[in-house]
N, C-alpha and C positions, 0 to 999 in steps of 0.2 A: 504494500500500500504506500503510495507516494504522499508527500506532505499535503497536497491538496485534498486528499480523501482520507486523511488520518482522522480518526474519531476524536471528538473533544474529550477532555478529561472527565467531564460529568457523565459521559457514556461509558468510558472504560472503567470508571469506578463503580458502576452498577454490579451487583452480584451476578455470577454466572447463572445461566438458565439451567437450573438443576434438573428440570424435567426432560431435558433434551434426549437423554439416553432412552428414557421410557417412551417418549414419542416415537423415536426411531424404531424401537422394538415393536411398538403398537402397529406402525405402518408395515413392518416386515410380517407380523402375524396376519394382518388383514390381507396382505398380498398372497399369503399361503392359504387363504380361505378359512382361517381359524374363526370359530364362533366366539367372539369376544363379548364378555359381560362388562360393560363400561360403567364402573363405579368411581371414575376419576374426576369427572368435570361436574361442577355445580350448575347444571343447566336443566331446568324442569323438562320432563318428558311428556307432559300434557299440554294441550294448546291453550292459548289465550282465551279468556272467557268470551263466549259468543256476543254478549251485549257490547263489549269493548270493541271487538272486531267490527260489528255492525255500525257502531258510532264512527269509527275511523273511515269506513267505506263511504259514509255520507259526507263526512268532513273533508275528505280529500278532493271532492268534486267542487268545493266552494272556492271561487277565484280569490277571495280575500286571504285565503290560507297559502296562496302560491307565492307570496312575497316574503321578504326578510322578516323573521319574527323578532320581537324585542328580546334583549339579552336576559332580562330578569324573569321573563315569562308573562303570558297574558294575565291580567288581573283576575279574570274569571278562573283560570287554573290555580293561581295562588290563593284565591278565596276558597276553592274546593279543598286545597291542602289544609288551610286553616280550619275549615269546617270539619274535616276528617280528624285532625288533631284534637279538636274540642270534643268530638263525639267519641273517639277511641281512647284518648288519654286524659281528658278533662284539662287540657292545656290550651290557654288562650293565646292566639297569635294575631298580630296585625298583618294582614296579607300584603299591605303596601311596603312595609319595611322589615318584616321578620320572616319572609318567605322568599326564596330565590329558586327558580327552576334550573335544573341541570340536565345535561345530556348524559344521564346516568350518574349515580353518586360517585363513581370512580373519577370522573372529571373534576368534581369539586374537591375531593380528597387530594388529588394530585396538585391542584392549583392553590390550595389554601396556604401551604408554606411560602409560595412565591409572593403572597401578599404581606406576610408578617415576619419572615425569617431572613436575617442577614447572616453573612459568613461569621461563623463562630457561635451563633445562637444554637441552643439545644432544642431538639424535639424528642420527647419521650414516646417510645413506641413499644406496644406489647409484642412479645415474641415467645412462641411462634405466632405469626399474624399475617395479615394481608400485605403482600409485598409493596403495594403502592404507597403505604405510609412512609417507608424508607426511601423509595424512588423519588417521591415528591420532595422530600427533605434534601436529598442529594442535589437535585436540580436547582434548589434554592440556595445551595452552598451551606446548608446547616449541618449540624453534627447530630447524628442519630445516637441516642442513648437508649439501649434496649432494656425493657422491663420483662424479665422472664415470667411467664405465667405457668406455674408448675402445678402438677397434680396435688401435691401436699398442701397447696394453698387454695384448693378449689378452682384452679385455673384463673386466679386473679393475681395481679402483680402485688408484691409486698412493698408498699410505699415506704415503710420504715427502713428499708435497705437502700433507699436512694439518698445520697448525701445532700445536705442543705446547699452546698456549693453548686450542685447540679440544678437543684430547683431554682436557685437564683439566676441561672443562665437560661432557664427554660422559657421558650416562647409558646410552644404548643405541646399538649399531651393528647395523644390519640388513645381512645378506648373503643372497644367493640364488643357489645353484648346485646343479644345473644351472640356468642363467640364463634368465629370461624378461625381455626378449624375444629375446636374442641366441642362445640355445642353447649358450652357452659353458660349459666346465667350468673349475674352479679347480684350481691346482696344490697339491701337498702344502706347498710352501714358503709359499704364500699363506696357507693356513689356519694354519700354524704361526706365522706373523708376526702374524696377526689375534689369535690366542689370547694371544701374548706381550704385545701391546699392551693387550688387555682386562685381563690380569693386572696389568700395570704401572700402568695408570691407573684401574683399578677400575670399568670399565663393563661392562654386560651385552652379550654377543654373542648375537644372535638370528638363527639361520640358517633360512631358508625353503627346505625341500628337497622341495617338492611334486612335482617332476618327476624324482626320482631313479630311478624304475623304468621310465621310457621312455627307454632308452638304446640305443646302436647299436654294431655291430661286436663284440658280445659283451664290451663293456667296462663293467661296472657301476660307477657312481660310489660313492665312499666316503660314509659319514655324517660330518658335522662332529664328532660325538661320539666317533668312532674315533681322534681325535688326542689325544695326551697333554695333560692339563690342560683339555680342552674343557668337561667337566662342571663344573669349578670356576668357570667364567666365563660359562656360557651355556646356552641351550636350543635345541632344533631343532623346527620346525613341520613337520608332515607331513599328508597328506590321502589319503583313499581315492579321491578324485574322478577323477584321471587314471589311477592305477594299475589300478583295477578298473572303469573306466567308470561311476563313481558320482557324477557331478557334481551331479545333482539330489537325491541322498540327504543331502547336507550332513553328512558325517562326517569329522572330522579329529582330530588330537591334537597335544599338545606334550609333549616329553620332555626330561629333562636335570636341571639344577640344581634341587634341591628347594625352596630358598628363593625362587628366581625363580618357580617354578610356584605356590608358595603365594601370592605376591603377585598373580599372574594370576588365581588362583582366587578371591581376595577380590573382585576386580572382577567376575568372571563371576557369582559367587553373588549379587551385588547388582543385576546388569544384565540377565541372561537366565537360561536354564534349561539343563538337561542334554539330552543326545541321547535321543530316543525310544528306549526300551529294545529294541523290536523291531528297530530299525535297528542297535543295538549287537550284537544276536544275529547279524544277517546279516553285520555287519562282522567278527565273530569267525570266521565261516565263511570270509570272504574272506582274512583274515590267516592262516588255517590251511592254505590251499591251497598245494600245492607251487609253487615258483617257476617250474617248467617250464610251468605252466598259462599263464603270461604270454608265453611264447615266440612263439606265433602273433601276439599283439598287437604285440610288438616287430618281428616280421618284416613285419607289415603297414605299420607306420610307416617301416621301413627301405626298403621297396619304394617308398613314396611319396617319401621323401627323395631316393632315388637317381634318381627321375624328375624331380623339380622342380629340384634344384640344377643339373644340367647344362642343363636346359631354360631356366631363367632366365638362366644365363650365356650362352646362345646368342642371346638377344634383347636384349642391352644392359645387363643388370643384373649385379651382382657378388655372387653368393649365397654365404653362408658355410654350410658343411656342419655341422649341429649335432652335438655329441657326445652330447647327450641333449635331452629335451623334444620336443614335436611342433610346434615353431616353427622357422621359417626366416627369418633376418635377411638382408636384401639391400641393398647399397649402390646408390644411384641415380647416374646420370650427372651430372657437374658441371652445375650451373645449374638442376636440377629440385628443387623443394622436396618434402618428404614429403606435404604436404596436396595439392599439385597432382598428384603422382603417383597418390595414392589416388583422387582425384576423376576423373582421366583413366582409370584402370583401370575404375572403376565406370561412368562415362558412355559410354565408347567401346567397352569390351570386356566389360562385364557381369561384372566380377570385383571381389569385395569383399576388400580388404586393409586393414591397419591402418597409418596413418601413424606413422612412428617418433617424430616429435616429440610424439605423444600420451603417450609414456612419459617425456618430459623433453627439455630443449633439446639434449642430446648425441645424441638420436635423430634430429635433423634430418639429412636426406640419406639416410635409410634407410626401408624399408618392411618390415613383418612379415607373413609368410604363415603360416597354420595348416595343418598337414597333415591336415585333417579331411574330405577327400573322397578318393575312390578315384583310382588312377593314370590311368584313362581321362579323368576330368574334369581332372586336373592337366595331362595332355598337351593337352587342349582349351584350357585356360587359356593355356598357352604359345603355342599356335597363334593364339589371338585376339590376344595381345600382338604376335606376329610380323606378323600380317595388318595390324594397325593401325599398326605401326611406332611404338609408343608411346615407345620409348626409343632410337630411331635405328638399330636393327639389324633 
């Protein structure tokens, strides 16, 4: 590579793509005609709800939606978000200043550090966790300080282990509950302590709540913004992707502190555009649906969870039953690495799973499974593992 095409340091400093080997192996298996059971990617296998699709079909024909959309989102869309937050979480939001539409929540998460982080500033990041928290920090020239989320702590970071000197340099703390990859929920005391720390040290608390609507046992998670003082210190990211099976539609939003959202919008207005208005119209339809419309979807994932958790436990893994999200985190037997387990599952059993170390060093010794195939295929996956005695059981 000559000097003209040499990558910038911000690109070369990104972590290596740890899933590349598994992707290559997956392609090889497919080319050989292997019947793969794909439990690797978090992409729903059921279609977008019909009323949402019908709304988009009508909206896309309207000429007023064929022009540039506003950066922050149509007021009608932001009002629908605010109404949904009030109905679902009893959280009041001003749609004009406390809601911003996003082209998927990933966009907002990646752009937030660009608005507030200067070189040398710290961003606190849960680990294992969503890689975009770290990537956005690197692009902003910030320093990522990782907060291990360990099994012994209920998969919540131990704030007492973070030095005060680090807190004093912190601009943003990312949190993510329901958690990807572990499926864990956070306690009230945890959120209250996080808010107190953000208030004391003056940093932004950015909560990623993309999985809040895929919950189990009739126990809906709270919004971070439902806790006292939350709106004074932070924002919450949300997405229609998982809730309404709209991953490909790329519609999300950020809500909460108006000053933080103003900074995010300054980056957004300079770096990308708003959501296609026809998709906003369809999203208004989605957000206006009764919550009971999602009960069949939750029941579907609960059935899958209740098949796979005991199944994996019966074949030598130690699976954690998620409180929410459609991910299942499983501990491997001692001596088996995450990458070796994922490759063995793929090569010997035709099962695609995600190695835990791909989400950070603390994920070593774990594998993540996505509940995105039906119960019969999940049972088949368990039997393949059993037949090949991959984990000694």
